[in-house]
Structure formats: C-alpha cells, structure tokens
Phi, psi and omega in degrees: 000310184290346177282352180267157177285167186299318182297323178291323179292320180297319177293324173302314179297322176297317178292325176296315176301319178299315181298318176300318179299309180295320180292325177297321180292315178299316184300315180291315181297324184267002176070037174112015173247166188243154173251354178226336182265092185281342174297315179297319178292327179292323173296317178296325175300309181299317179296320180293321178297329184278323186266314179198125185301328180298333180279351179272344186297313182296311180296323178297318176298317179295320180293314179301320178291320176303313179297317175297329175292320177297316175300318176301310180300319179298314179299315178296318183295323179294323179287323182281338176063240184287355175266012184314302188310308183289322181297314178294315177297330175296319178294322176300315181297320180296312181297320175290328172296317180294323179297316180297316179298315180301318176299318182296326180264012174088013181257070185296322181295320176295326175303314180291323178300313182294325178298310179300318178296320183294318178295321174299313182296323184302328182291353182260008182297313182254103185219138177226129177056039178078007181237135175291133184253338174227112176284123189256350181238008179216143191244000182301303181298325181292322175292323174303311182296322177301314178296321178295319180291323177295320177296317178298322179292322179295327182271000182070032183252128177066201178292119185286348180248012180297330179296335185297328179290323176293320174300320180297320178296314181298312179300324179298319177296311178301316179293321180293322178297316177303312178297315177299323175294318180296313181296322180297324181293335181271316188224006176068212181290352174299341175295349177297334176300321178295322181295315179297320178293320177295321179293322179298316176300317178295326177295319178298317182293319179297318179298320185280321191249350174247307183306314182300316180292317180295321179296321178295317181297318178298319178294325181293331181280341183281000000 
C-alpha cells in the first residue's frame, strides 16, 4: 500500500468502500452470506458441511463465483497491460450494471452471481509481478499491517504516518458497508445502480490518474 502514490491509494480506498457497499447489500439479501468476504463464506461452508450438506451449497457457489471473477479480472488485466486498473474497474462496473438489470427484471439469482463475480474481479486491480498488492474486499491483512505500522511509528521507525493509509482502507470498507446497509433498507438491490455508477467513476479516475502514469513509465523503459 505505502509503495503506491497518493492518488492510487485514494482510488484504492474508493474501491474498498465500493466493496463494502456491495457486500452489505449481498449480505442482507442472502440472509448472512457474502459476495466479497470469502473468509466468512469459507467458515459458513465448513459449518454447513458438518451440520447439513444443503447449507454448504450456497457458500460454495459464492466462493466459486468469486474465484471465477478473480480469473476474469486477471485475464482482462493481462490483456490490458498498463491499462489494467481502468480496464478491470470497467469490467466491475459492467458486472454491477448487469446485476442491477437482472434484479430489475426479476432474475435475482443472476444478480447475486454478477455481484460475486464483480467483487472477485475487483481484487485484481492492483497487481505487480503476478501478485495482488492491495486486497480491496478483505481487511484482515490490512489490519495486521495497520498494527505493524502503528508499532513502527511508536518506535520511531520509518514513516510515522504510514499507518494512516491502512486505517483509511479499513474505514473505507466500514463506511461503504454503512451506506450500503442504509440504501438497501430504502430501495433494496435497486441500490446496485449507484454501485455501478460509482465503479464507472472510479474507472475513469483510474484511467486518468493511474494508466497515464504507468504508460509513461512503460514507454521510458522501452
């Protein structure tokens, strides 16, 4: 996270808020299952396998869709090269738009499927050397790094404000979840339209502030 420039960190925080928003809607709609937090679904899967196999089907399907979304995002990113961030976010916006349409026409299952695919793809926005460098839909690693950076700051080691960026990511997820919950109570999954629009805006920001800089760097290296 701290190896990225400020504008990239801000966009990452926006994408984290988006994932919280979408996950809150999915969590409520599914009655306690997630479209982006796969650790939670993995726990539900294990519990379901022990108590009743029928309870394991939904979390297993969501995990499979999430992984498929990661694969899709990875393929798109490899094709797009230095345009990876905006290309992947564009796919996320498209999937969320399709989810909103599916909900409007009564295809609720397809809407949930597209939400899980979108959240999986979102996690491939920030990638270096084939490895994801910023997890956008899960916060365990971020909180670990937050604790480490706070400790380093107290000991006078390194950047004393590095911890603030990890806190910003976590707060982004929490605020997105709060907003998503509120919107769902008012209009249900129709709130996916706002998610699609937000993703489109973040994609434009990535195109303007990330792709151009990476493209210049790639040109300089040739």
